[in-house]
PyMOL Python script that loads the backbone (N, CA, C, O; Angstrom):
from pymol import cmd

cmd.read_pdbstr("""\
ATOM      1  N   MET A   1      -1.504  -4.814   3.927  1.00  0.00           N
ATOM      2  CA  MET A   1      -0.266  -3.758   4.148  1.00  0.00           C
ATOM      3  C   MET A   1      -0.107  -2.602   3.073  1.00  0.00           C
ATOM      4  O   MET A   1      -0.198  -2.771   1.857  1.00  0.00           O
ATOM      5  N   PRO A   2       0.174  -1.267   3.787  1.00  0.00           N
ATOM      6  CA  PRO A   2      -0.365  -0.310   2.242  1.00  0.00           C
ATOM      7  C   PRO A   2       0.629  -0.473   1.371  1.00  0.00           C
ATOM      8  O   PRO A   2       1.482  -1.278   1.745  1.00  0.00           O
ATOM      9  N   ILE A   3       0.812   0.051   0.281  1.00  0.00           N
ATOM     10  CA  ILE A   3       1.372   0.235  -1.123  1.00  0.00           C
ATOM     11  C   ILE A   3       1.951   1.413  -0.579  1.00  0.00           C
ATOM     12  O   ILE A   3       1.153   2.176  -0.035  1.00  0.00           O
ATOM     13  N   TYR A   4       3.459   1.831  -0.598  1.00  0.00           N
ATOM     14  CA  TYR A   4       3.828   2.710  -0.947  1.00  0.00           C
ATOM     15  C   TYR A   4       4.325   3.809  -2.355  1.00  0.00           C
ATOM     16  O   TYR A   4       4.291   3.135  -3.385  1.00  0.00           O
ATOM     17  N   ASN A   5       4.570   4.632  -2.517  1.00  0.00           N
ATOM     18  CA  ASN A   5       5.341   5.503  -3.741  1.00  0.00           C
ATOM     19  C   ASN A   5       6.381   6.290  -2.786  1.00  0.00           C
ATOM     20  O   ASN A   5       6.477   6.649  -1.613  1.00  0.00           O
ATOM     21  N   TYR A   6       7.006   6.335  -3.841  1.00  0.00           N
ATOM     22  CA  TYR A   6       8.482   7.268  -3.608  1.00  0.00           C
ATOM     23  C   TYR A   6       8.477   8.373  -4.394  1.00  0.00           C
ATOM     24  O   TYR A   6       8.098   8.423  -5.564  1.00  0.00           O
ATOM     25  N   ASN A   7       8.860   9.168  -3.799  1.00  0.00           N
ATOM     26  CA  ASN A   7       9.741  10.330  -4.566  1.00  0.00           C
ATOM     27  C   ASN A   7      11.001  10.991  -4.572  1.00  0.00           C
ATOM     28  O   ASN A   7      11.321  11.631  -3.570  1.00  0.00           O
ATOM     29  N   CYS A   8      11.666  10.938  -5.427  1.00  0.00           N
ATOM     30  CA  CYS A   8      13.186  11.184  -5.433  1.00  0.00           C
ATOM     31  C   CYS A   8      13.431  12.778  -5.131  1.00  0.00           C
ATOM     32  O   CYS A   8      12.923  13.663  -5.820  1.00  0.00           O
ATOM     33  N   GLN A   9      14.326  13.030  -3.942  1.00  0.00           N
ATOM     34  CA  GLN A   9      14.296  14.593  -3.604  1.00  0.00           C
ATOM     35  C   GLN A   9      15.542  14.636  -4.493  1.00  0.00           C
ATOM     36  O   GLN A   9      16.039  15.750  -4.657  1.00  0.00           O
ATOM     37  N   ASP A  10      16.211  13.421  -5.186  1.00  0.00           N
ATOM     38  CA  ASP A  10      17.054  14.311  -5.956  1.00  0.00           C
ATOM     39  C   ASP A  10      16.941  14.840  -7.394  1.00  0.00           C
ATOM     40  O   ASP A  10      17.255  16.017  -7.575  1.00  0.00           O
ATOM     41  N   CYS A  11      16.479  14.016  -8.557  1.00  0.00           N
ATOM     42  CA  CYS A  11      15.986  13.784  -9.445  1.00  0.00           C
ATOM     43  C   CYS A  11      14.847  13.698  -9.958  1.00  0.00           C
ATOM     44  O   CYS A  11      14.595  13.610 -11.160  1.00  0.00           O
ATOM     45  N   GLY A  12      13.700  13.731  -8.594  1.00  0.00           N
ATOM     46  CA  GLY A  12      12.129  14.259  -8.870  1.00  0.00           C
ATOM     47  C   GLY A  12      11.538  12.985  -9.338  1.00  0.00           C
ATOM     48  O   GLY A  12      10.318  12.892  -9.205  1.00  0.00           O
ATOM     49  N   ALA A  13      12.192  11.956  -9.877  1.00  0.00           N
ATOM     50  CA  ALA A  13      11.058  10.673 -10.135  1.00  0.00           C
ATOM     51  C   ALA A  13      10.251   9.924  -9.581  1.00  0.00           C
ATOM     52  O   ALA A  13      10.635   9.803  -8.418  1.00  0.00           O
ATOM     53  N   ASP A  14       9.362   9.358  -9.745  1.00  0.00           N
ATOM     54  CA  ASP A  14       7.956   9.077  -8.818  1.00  0.00           C
ATOM     55  C   ASP A  14       8.126   7.121  -9.191  1.00  0.00           C
ATOM     56  O   ASP A  14       8.007   6.603 -10.302  1.00  0.00           O
ATOM     57  N   SER A  15       8.305   6.694  -8.401  1.00  0.00           N
ATOM     58  CA  SER A  15       8.253   5.246  -8.596  1.00  0.00           C
ATOM     59  C   SER A  15       7.450   4.511  -7.334  1.00  0.00           C
ATOM     60  O   SER A  15       7.201   5.148  -6.311  1.00  0.00           O
ATOM     61  N   GLU A  16       6.994   2.851  -7.524  1.00  0.00           N
ATOM     62  CA  GLU A  16       6.693   2.200  -7.007  1.00  0.00           C
ATOM     63  C   GLU A  16       7.645   1.627  -6.441  1.00  0.00           C
ATOM     64  O   GLU A  16       8.603   1.470  -7.198  1.00  0.00           O
ATOM     65  N   LEU A  17       7.883   0.983  -4.720  1.00  0.00           N
ATOM     66  CA  LEU A  17       8.631   0.082  -4.372  1.00  0.00           C
ATOM     67  C   LEU A  17       8.225  -0.388  -3.455  1.00  0.00           C
ATOM     68  O   LEU A  17       7.625   0.022  -2.461  1.00  0.00           O
ATOM     69  N   LEU A  18       8.901  -2.193  -4.135  1.00  0.00           N
ATOM     70  CA  LEU A  18       8.303  -2.963  -2.953  1.00  0.00           C
ATOM     71  C   LEU A  18       9.598  -3.303  -1.726  1.00  0.00           C
ATOM     72  O   LEU A  18      10.419  -4.212  -1.853  1.00  0.00           O
ATOM     73  N   VAL A  19       9.537  -2.391  -0.615  1.00  0.00           N
ATOM     74  CA  VAL A  19      10.707  -2.709   0.113  1.00  0.00           C
ATOM     75  C   VAL A  19      10.574  -3.494   1.431  1.00  0.00           C
ATOM     76  O   VAL A  19       9.907  -2.934   2.302  1.00  0.00           O
ATOM     77  N   PHE A  20      11.166  -4.856   1.759  1.00  0.00           N
ATOM     78  CA  PHE A  20      10.962  -5.951   2.875  1.00  0.00           C
ATOM     79  C   PHE A  20      11.881  -4.987   4.024  1.00  0.00           C
ATOM     80  O   PHE A  20      12.833  -4.232   3.826  1.00  0.00           O
ATOM     81  N   GLY A  21      11.040  -5.426   5.502  1.00  0.00           N
ATOM     82  CA  GLY A  21      11.813  -4.815   6.190  1.00  0.00           C
ATOM     83  C   GLY A  21      12.924  -3.736   6.699  1.00  0.00           C
ATOM     84  O   GLY A  21      12.568  -2.559   6.755  1.00  0.00           O
ATOM     85  N   SER A  22      13.839  -3.975   6.957  1.00  0.00           N
ATOM     86  CA  SER A  22      15.281  -2.829   7.227  1.00  0.00           C
ATOM     87  C   SER A  22      16.121  -2.468   6.186  1.00  0.00           C
ATOM     88  O   SER A  22      17.270  -2.028   6.234  1.00  0.00           O
ATOM     89  N   GLU A  23      15.070  -2.819   4.796  1.00  0.00           N
ATOM     90  CA  GLU A  23      15.829  -2.464   3.537  1.00  0.00           C
ATOM     91  C   GLU A  23      15.521  -0.941   3.169  1.00  0.00           C
ATOM     92  O   GLU A  23      14.385  -0.477   3.066  1.00  0.00           O
ATOM     93  N   THR A  24      16.566  -0.323   3.009  1.00  0.00           N
ATOM     94  CA  THR A  24      16.787   1.084   2.495  1.00  0.00           C
ATOM     95  C   THR A  24      16.435   0.985   0.981  1.00  0.00           C
ATOM     96  O   THR A  24      16.970   0.151   0.250  1.00  0.00           O
ATOM     97  N   PRO A  25      15.550   1.836   0.572  1.00  0.00           N
ATOM     98  CA  PRO A  25      15.163   1.924  -1.262  1.00  0.00           C
ATOM     99  C   PRO A  25      16.267   2.884  -2.027  1.00  0.00           C
ATOM    100  O   PRO A  25      16.984   3.809  -1.648  1.00  0.00           O
ATOM    101  N   VAL A  26      16.066   2.250  -3.222  1.00  0.00           N
ATOM    102  CA  VAL A  26      17.125   3.383  -3.818  1.00  0.00           C
ATOM    103  C   VAL A  26      15.995   3.954  -4.813  1.00  0.00           C
ATOM    104  O   VAL A  26      14.846   3.513  -4.803  1.00  0.00           O
ATOM    105  N   CYS A  27      16.365   4.813  -5.534  1.00  0.00           N
ATOM    106  CA  CYS A  27      15.669   5.369  -6.732  1.00  0.00           C
ATOM    107  C   CYS A  27      16.423   4.962  -7.740  1.00  0.00           C
ATOM    108  O   CYS A  27      17.511   5.429  -8.077  1.00  0.00           O
ATOM    109  N   PRO A  28      15.613   3.755  -8.399  1.00  0.00           N
ATOM    110  CA  PRO A  28      15.878   3.095  -9.957  1.00  0.00           C
ATOM    111  C   PRO A  28      16.170   3.998 -10.840  1.00  0.00           C
ATOM    112  O   PRO A  28      16.897   3.574 -11.739  1.00  0.00           O
ATOM    113  N   THR A  29      15.865   5.101 -10.913  1.00  0.00           N
ATOM    114  CA  THR A  29      16.619   6.548 -11.806  1.00  0.00           C
ATOM    115  C   THR A  29      17.691   6.762 -11.909  1.00  0.00           C
ATOM    116  O   THR A  29      18.401   6.397 -12.846  1.00  0.00           O
ATOM    117  N   CYS A  30      18.150   7.643 -10.601  1.00  0.00           N
ATOM    118  CA  CYS A  30      19.587   7.752 -10.543  1.00  0.00           C
ATOM    119  C   CYS A  30      20.268   7.343  -9.106  1.00  0.00           C
ATOM    120  O   CYS A  30      21.211   8.047  -8.746  1.00  0.00           O
ATOM    121  N   GLN A  31      19.847   6.217  -8.224  1.00  0.00           N
ATOM    122  CA  GLN A  31      20.409   5.425  -7.630  1.00  0.00           C
ATOM    123  C   GLN A  31      20.365   6.100  -6.068  1.00  0.00           C
ATOM    124  O   GLN A  31      20.859   5.478  -5.128  1.00  0.00           O
ATOM    125  N   SER A  32      19.789   7.301  -5.899  1.00  0.00           N
ATOM    126  CA  SER A  32      19.952   8.078  -4.495  1.00  0.00           C
ATOM    127  C   SER A  32      18.884   7.435  -3.869  1.00  0.00           C
ATOM    128  O   SER A  32      17.889   6.874  -4.328  1.00  0.00           O
ATOM    129  N   GLY A  33      19.401   7.681  -2.391  1.00  0.00           N
ATOM    130  CA  GLY A  33      18.587   6.957  -1.121  1.00  0.00           C
ATOM    131  C   GLY A  33      17.599   8.021  -0.972  1.00  0.00           C
ATOM    132  O   GLY A  33      16.412   7.709  -0.879  1.00  0.00           O
ATOM    133  N   LYS A  34      18.014   9.427  -0.934  1.00  0.00           N
ATOM    134  CA  LYS A  34      17.371  10.399  -0.837  1.00  0.00           C
ATOM    135  C   LYS A  34      15.683  10.052  -0.996  1.00  0.00           C
ATOM    136  O   LYS A  34      15.305  10.952  -1.746  1.00  0.00           O
ATOM    137  N   LEU A  35      14.528   9.234  -0.680  1.00  0.00           N
ATOM    138  CA  LEU A  35      13.766   9.132  -1.278  1.00  0.00           C
ATOM    139  C   LEU A  35      12.293   9.735  -0.091  1.00  0.00           C
ATOM    140  O   LEU A  35      12.510   9.649   1.118  1.00  0.00           O
ATOM    141  N   GLU A  36      11.189  10.184  -0.472  1.00  0.00           N
ATOM    142  CA  GLU A  36      10.032  10.583   0.264  1.00  0.00           C
ATOM    143  C   GLU A  36       9.121   9.443   0.099  1.00  0.00           C
ATOM    144  O   GLU A  36       8.507   9.099  -0.911  1.00  0.00           O
ATOM    145  N   GLN A  37       9.142   8.945   1.214  1.00  0.00           N
ATOM    146  CA  GLN A  37       7.865   7.672   0.852  1.00  0.00           C
ATOM    147  C   GLN A  37       6.333   8.580   1.283  1.00  0.00           C
ATOM    148  O   GLN A  37       6.115   9.318   2.243  1.00  0.00           O
ATOM    149  N   ARG A  38       5.242   8.070  -0.112  1.00  0.00           N
ATOM    150  CA  ARG A  38       4.216   8.481   0.062  1.00  0.00           C
ATOM    151  C   ARG A  38       3.256   7.271  -0.001  1.00  0.00           C
ATOM    152  O   ARG A  38       3.665   6.264  -0.577  1.00  0.00           O
ATOM    153  N   ILE A  39       1.809   7.275   0.627  1.00  0.00           N
ATOM    154  CA  ILE A  39       0.940   6.182   0.353  1.00  0.00           C
ATOM    155  C   ILE A  39       0.158   6.848  -0.468  1.00  0.00           C
ATOM    156  O   ILE A  39      -0.239   8.013  -0.454  1.00  0.00           O
ATOM    157  N   SER A  40      -0.052   5.777  -1.340  1.00  0.00           N
ATOM    158  CA  SER A  40      -0.952   5.248  -2.825  1.00  0.00           C
ATOM    159  C   SER A  40      -2.276   5.365  -2.289  1.00  0.00           C
ATOM    160  O   SER A  40      -2.740   4.714  -1.353  1.00  0.00           O
ATOM    161  N   ARG A  41      -2.922   6.381  -3.066  1.00  0.00           N
ATOM    162  CA  ARG A  41      -4.447   6.157  -2.835  1.00  0.00           C
ATOM    163  C   ARG A  41      -5.188   5.154  -3.566  1.00  0.00           C
ATOM    164  O   ARG A  41      -4.803   4.557  -4.571  1.00  0.00           O
ATOM    165  N   ILE A  42      -6.002   5.062  -3.118  1.00  0.00           N
ATOM    166  CA  ILE A  42      -6.829   3.738  -3.064  1.00  0.00           C
ATOM    167  C   ILE A  42      -8.300   4.225  -3.613  1.00  0.00           C
ATOM    168  O   ILE A  42      -9.107   5.100  -3.299  1.00  0.00           O
ATOM    169  N   SER A  43      -8.201   3.065  -4.719  1.00  0.00           N
ATOM    170  CA  SER A  43      -9.313   3.351  -5.791  1.00  0.00           C
ATOM    171  C   SER A  43     -10.595   2.461  -5.378  1.00  0.00           C
ATOM    172  O   SER A  43     -10.472   1.344  -4.875  1.00  0.00           O
ATOM    173  N   GLY A  44     -11.590   2.952  -5.590  1.00  0.00           N
ATOM    174  CA  GLY A  44     -12.813   2.482  -5.171  1.00  0.00           C
ATOM    175  C   GLY A  44     -13.489   1.298  -6.275  1.00  0.00           C
ATOM    176  O   GLY A  44     -13.172   1.120  -7.451  1.00  0.00           O
ATOM    177  N   GLU A  45     -14.407   0.653  -5.552  1.00  0.00           N
ATOM    178  CA  GLU A  45     -14.860  -0.515  -6.671  1.00  0.00           C
ATOM    179  C   GLU A  45     -15.343   0.172  -7.352  1.00  0.00           C
ATOM    180  O   GLU A  45     -15.963   1.126  -6.882  1.00  0.00           O
ATOM    181  N   LEU A  46     -15.219  -0.126  -9.442  1.00  0.00           N
ATOM    182  CA  LEU A  46     -16.065   0.378 -10.048  1.00  0.00           C
ATOM    183  C   LEU A  46     -17.042  -0.599 -10.166  1.00  0.00           C
ATOM    184  O   LEU A  46     -16.755  -1.778  -9.960  1.00  0.00           O
ATOM    185  N   LYS A  47     -18.643  -0.102 -10.604  1.00  0.00           N
ATOM    186  CA  LYS A  47     -19.412  -0.695 -10.637  1.00  0.00           C
ATOM    187  C   LYS A  47     -19.934  -1.096 -11.998  1.00  0.00           C
ATOM    188  O   LYS A  47     -20.676  -2.047 -12.245  1.00  0.00           O
ATOM    189  N   THR A  48     -19.337  -0.070 -12.980  1.00  0.00           N
ATOM    190  CA  THR A  48     -19.135  -0.151 -14.298  1.00  0.00           C
ATOM    191  C   THR A  48     -18.217  -0.901 -14.848  1.00  0.00           C
ATOM    192  O   THR A  48     -17.100  -0.395 -14.963  1.00  0.00           O
ATOM    193  N   PRO A  49     -18.444  -2.371 -15.358  1.00  0.00           N
ATOM    194  CA  PRO A  49     -17.541  -3.521 -16.389  1.00  0.00           C
ATOM    195  C   PRO A  49     -16.490  -2.633 -17.291  1.00  0.00           C
ATOM    196  O   PRO A  49     -15.283  -2.808 -17.462  1.00  0.00           O
ATOM    197  N   GLY A  50     -17.540  -1.420 -17.908  1.00  0.00           N
ATOM    198  CA  GLY A  50     -16.960  -1.108 -19.234  1.00  0.00           C
ATOM    199  C   GLY A  50     -15.713  -0.131 -18.853  1.00  0.00           C
ATOM    200  O   GLY A  50     -14.663  -0.126 -19.495  1.00  0.00           O
ATOM    201  N   LEU A  51     -15.972   0.702 -17.712  1.00  0.00           N
ATOM    202  CA  LEU A  51     -14.926   1.615 -16.954  1.00  0.00           C
ATOM    203  C   LEU A  51     -13.906   0.772 -16.574  1.00  0.00           C
ATOM    204  O   LEU A  51     -12.776   1.189 -16.829  1.00  0.00           O
ATOM    205  N   ALA A  52     -14.026  -0.686 -15.842  1.00  0.00           N
ATOM    206  CA  ALA A  52     -13.301  -1.479 -14.900  1.00  0.00           C
ATOM    207  C   ALA A  52     -12.347  -1.816 -15.988  1.00  0.00           C
ATOM    208  O   ALA A  52     -11.172  -1.739 -15.630  1.00  0.00           O
ATOM    209  N   LYS A  53     -12.551  -2.187 -17.284  1.00  0.00           N
ATOM    210  CA  LYS A  53     -12.000  -2.843 -18.478  1.00  0.00           C
ATOM    211  C   LYS A  53     -10.920  -2.161 -18.577  1.00  0.00           C
ATOM    212  O   LYS A  53      -9.783  -2.495 -18.243  1.00  0.00           O
ATOM    213  N   ALA A  54     -11.444  -0.752 -19.256  1.00  0.00           N
ATOM    214  CA  ALA A  54     -10.694   0.473 -19.949  1.00  0.00           C
ATOM    215  C   ALA A  54      -9.597   0.659 -18.597  1.00  0.00           C
ATOM    216  O   ALA A  54      -8.443   0.456 -18.972  1.00  0.00           O
ATOM    217  N   GLY A  55      -9.639   0.796 -17.993  1.00  0.00           N
ATOM    218  CA  GLY A  55      -8.959   0.810 -16.351  1.00  0.00           C
ATOM    219  C   GLY A  55      -7.805   0.165 -16.453  1.00  0.00           C
ATOM    220  O   GLY A  55      -6.712   0.732 -16.427  1.00  0.00           O
ATOM    221  N   ARG A  56      -8.023  -1.402 -16.611  1.00  0.00           N
ATOM    222  CA  ARG A  56      -7.115  -2.324 -16.595  1.00  0.00           C
ATOM    223  C   ARG A  56      -6.301  -2.473 -17.593  1.00  0.00           C
ATOM    224  O   ARG A  56      -5.183  -2.951 -17.402  1.00  0.00           O
ATOM    225  N   GLN A  57      -6.772  -2.042 -18.980  1.00  0.00           N
ATOM    226  CA  GLN A  57      -6.024  -1.961 -19.983  1.00  0.00           C
ATOM    227  C   GLN A  57      -5.125  -0.659 -20.402  1.00  0.00           C
ATOM    228  O   GLN A  57      -4.160  -0.557 -21.160  1.00  0.00           O
ATOM    229  N   ALA A  58      -5.719   0.142 -19.731  1.00  0.00           N
ATOM    230  CA  ALA A  58      -4.630   1.468 -19.502  1.00  0.00           C
ATOM    231  C   ALA A  58      -3.591   1.174 -18.937  1.00  0.00           C
ATOM    232  O   ALA A  58      -2.507   1.420 -19.466  1.00  0.00           O
ATOM    233  N   ALA A  59      -3.733   0.346 -17.256  1.00  0.00           N
ATOM    234  CA  ALA A  59      -2.640   0.342 -16.514  1.00  0.00           C
ATOM    235  C   ALA A  59      -1.861  -1.248 -17.322  1.00  0.00           C
ATOM    236  O   ALA A  59      -0.630  -1.264 -17.346  1.00  0.00           O
ATOM    237  N   ALA A  60      -2.456  -2.213 -17.798  1.00  0.00           N
ATOM    238  CA  ALA A  60      -1.313  -2.846 -19.039  1.00  0.00           C
ATOM    239  C   ALA A  60      -0.508  -2.463 -19.633  1.00  0.00           C
ATOM    240  O   ALA A  60       0.652  -2.819 -19.425  1.00  0.00           O
ATOM    241  N   ARG A  61      -0.908  -1.425 -20.779  1.00  0.00           N
ATOM    242  CA  ARG A  61      -0.083  -0.497 -21.759  1.00  0.00           C
ATOM    243  C   ARG A  61       0.847  -0.162 -21.056  1.00  0.00           C
ATOM    244  O   ARG A  61       1.961  -0.250 -21.573  1.00  0.00           O
ATOM    245  N   ALA A  62       0.744   0.398 -19.480  1.00  0.00           N
ATOM    246  CA  ALA A  62       1.757   1.173 -18.608  1.00  0.00           C
ATOM    247  C   ALA A  62       2.415   0.381 -18.082  1.00  0.00           C
ATOM    248  O   ALA A  62       3.294   0.682 -17.275  1.00  0.00           O
ATOM    249  N   GLY A  63       2.168  -0.640 -18.380  1.00  0.00           N
ATOM    250  CA  GLY A  63       2.976  -1.766 -17.532  1.00  0.00           C
ATOM    251  C   GLY A  63       2.816  -2.342 -15.862  1.00  0.00           C
ATOM    252  O   GLY A  63       3.581  -3.075 -15.235  1.00  0.00           O
ATOM    253  N   HIS A  64       1.579  -1.732 -15.451  1.00  0.00           N
ATOM    254  CA  HIS A  64       1.593  -2.210 -14.313  1.00  0.00           C
ATOM    255  C   HIS A  64       0.139  -3.053 -13.984  1.00  0.00           C
ATOM    256  O   HIS A  64      -1.047  -2.737 -13.879  1.00  0.00           O
ATOM    257  N   LEU A  65       0.979  -4.377 -13.880  1.00  0.00           N
ATOM    258  CA  LEU A  65       0.346  -5.581 -14.041  1.00  0.00           C
ATOM    259  C   LEU A  65       0.089  -6.188 -12.472  1.00  0.00           C
ATOM    260  O   LEU A  65      -0.877  -6.902 -12.204  1.00  0.00           O
ATOM    261  N   SER A  66       1.023  -5.820 -11.575  1.00  0.00           N
ATOM    262  CA  SER A  66       1.300  -6.415  -9.998  1.00  0.00           C
ATOM    263  C   SER A  66      -0.074  -6.273  -8.963  1.00  0.00           C
ATOM    264  O   SER A  66       0.060  -6.355  -7.742  1.00  0.00           O
ATOM    265  N   ASN A  67      -1.359  -6.058  -9.594  1.00  0.00           N
ATOM    266  CA  ASN A  67      -2.380  -5.953  -9.372  1.00  0.00           C
ATOM    267  C   ASN A  67      -3.758  -6.897 -10.053  1.00  0.00           C
ATOM    268  O   ASN A  67      -4.972  -6.728  -9.943  1.00  0.00           O
ATOM    269  N   PHE A  68      -3.228  -7.575 -10.530  1.00  0.00           N
ATOM    270  CA  PHE A  68      -3.794  -8.207 -11.500  1.00  0.00           C
ATOM    271  C   PHE A  68      -3.494  -9.587 -11.475  1.00  0.00           C
ATOM    272  O   PHE A  68      -2.311  -9.926 -11.481  1.00  0.00           O
ATOM    273  N   SER A  69      -4.861 -10.868 -11.434  1.00  0.00           N
ATOM    274  CA  SER A  69      -4.280 -12.334 -11.587  1.00  0.00           C
ATOM    275  C   SER A  69      -3.719 -12.417 -12.750  1.00  0.00           C
ATOM    276  O   SER A  69      -3.549 -11.631 -13.681  1.00  0.00           O
ATOM    277  N   ARG A  70      -3.292 -14.203 -12.410  1.00  0.00           N
ATOM    278  CA  ARG A  70      -2.278 -14.897 -13.200  1.00  0.00           C
ATOM    279  C   ARG A  70      -3.120 -14.239 -14.874  1.00  0.00           C
ATOM    280  O   ARG A  70      -2.666 -13.445 -15.697  1.00  0.00           O
ATOM    281  N   GLY A  71      -4.522 -15.013 -14.849  1.00  0.00           N
ATOM    282  CA  GLY A  71      -5.668 -14.557 -16.317  1.00  0.00           C
ATOM    283  C   GLY A  71      -6.107 -13.225 -16.606  1.00  0.00           C
ATOM    284  O   GLY A  71      -6.681 -12.943 -17.658  1.00  0.00           O
ATOM    285  N   GLU A  72      -5.830 -12.318 -15.616  1.00  0.00           N
ATOM    286  CA  GLU A  72      -5.889 -10.978 -16.284  1.00  0.00           C
ATOM    287  C   GLU A  72      -5.037 -10.585 -17.098  1.00  0.00           C
ATOM    288  O   GLU A  72      -5.269 -10.011 -18.163  1.00  0.00           O
ATOM    289  N   ARG A  73      -3.937 -10.883 -16.627  1.00  0.00           N
ATOM    290  CA  ARG A  73      -2.590 -10.754 -16.920  1.00  0.00           C
ATOM    291  C   ARG A  73      -2.210 -11.398 -18.415  1.00  0.00           C
ATOM    292  O   ARG A  73      -1.121 -11.132 -18.925  1.00  0.00           O
ATOM    293  N   GLY A  74      -3.185 -12.268 -19.087  1.00  0.00           N
ATOM    294  CA  GLY A  74      -3.216 -12.946 -20.251  1.00  0.00           C
ATOM    295  C   GLY A  74      -1.992 -13.995 -20.500  1.00  0.00           C
ATOM    296  O   GLY A  74      -1.260 -14.207 -21.467  1.00  0.00           O
ATOM    297  N   GLY A  75      -2.138 -14.755 -18.730  1.00  0.00           N
ATOM    298  CA  GLY A  75      -1.627 -16.164 -18.618  1.00  0.00           C
ATOM    299  C   GLY A  75       0.421 -15.850 -18.466  1.00  0.00           C
ATOM    300  O   GLY A  75       1.309 -16.691 -18.610  1.00  0.00           O
ATOM    301  N   ALA A  76       0.564 -14.272 -18.121  1.00  0.00           N
ATOM    302  CA  ALA A  76       1.960 -13.845 -18.641  1.00  0.00           C
ATOM    303  C   ALA A  76       2.695 -14.546 -16.878  1.00  0.00           C
ATOM    304  O   ALA A  76       3.903 -14.486 -16.646  1.00  0.00           O
TER     305      ALA A  76
END
""", "prot")
cmd.dss("prot")
cmd.show_as("cartoon", "prot")
cmd.util.cbc("prot")
cmd.orient("prot")
């Protein structure tokens, strides 16, 4: 299943939202329903463990933990 990003046409905020079935997504910033759906980029497999670790640490600092296993999230 593809992951979609949304851009709000009213406030310009970018967000990733999990939307099921016939639900209509709303902007988490301004609650507008005017969202433009975009397909997220797919990152390739990193061959260098150091680069992968640095990327995961940066994602964790930014709060993006949904693609990590429970062990990689520190048991969270």
